[in-house]
N, C-alpha and C positions, 0 to 999 in steps of 0.2 A: 595508491598510495597519494590521495593528493589532500587538502587541508581539511576538507569537510570530514565530519564522521558519517562512518558508513550509513549509519541510519537514516542522515540528511541525501547524501547521495542516490540512495537507493530512492527514497521518498521522492525527490525529484523525478527520477526515472520514470518510474510508476506513474506521476502526474502527466510526464510529456508522452508516456507512449500511451495513456489515455484518450490526450487529446489527437491522438494520431488511430484513434479506433482500433490500437494492437492490445486488444485481449489477451492476448498469452503473454506478451512482454510487461503488461499491466500487474497481470496477476504475480507472476514469477518475482518481479520487481517490489512488489508488496511483501510477497513472503520473505524475502532476504530481508527488506527494513525492518519487520518482525524481527526476525532473527537477529538481527543486528541490536536489538532494543527499543526500536520505535513501537509506540502505544497504539493502540486502535482507537483511540481520542485524537492522537496527533493523526493520525491517516486519515479520519473523519472530517476533522477540521481543514486539513490541506484540501479536500476535494470541494468541501464548504466553501472556500474562498475562489477556487477555479469555477464553480458553478455558478457563484456569484458574478466573473466577471468573463466566464465562457458562455454560459447559460448550461442547462439542466441537461442536455444533451452528452456530455461528458460524464454526469454520472450515471447517467441510464444505460449508457453501452457500455463502458468498459469498467468504467467507475465502481458499480455494483458486484460483479464480476471480482475484481481488485479485493474488495471489502471481504468480501463472501470467504475468498483465498487465503486472507492475512488471518482471518478468525477462527478457519479452519487450523491453521497452523499453529496460533496460540493456543488451540484446545490442546492439539496434539502435544504442543510444549510442555503444555502445565499438566497435560494425563501424567507425562511420561516422568517430570519432576517428583509428583506425587506419590511414584512408585518408587520412588530411591530410597 
């Protein structure tokens, strides 16, 4: 119940977990961010910024897995909305 929107809070947690090589946490927060309204483009942009600052390893380890999980969740949400 903080002042940041849920999608922003989850995005920050995704990036922090990725920086710590916590793939499970990064994936879970990325999915929660998508569920809270974050777009894939916003997620990727955040990883681009982090990659510029901290290097490619952040993206290559947890980042790719987090983005994949977010894309899968978004596809599932879109499929569910289409069947309604």
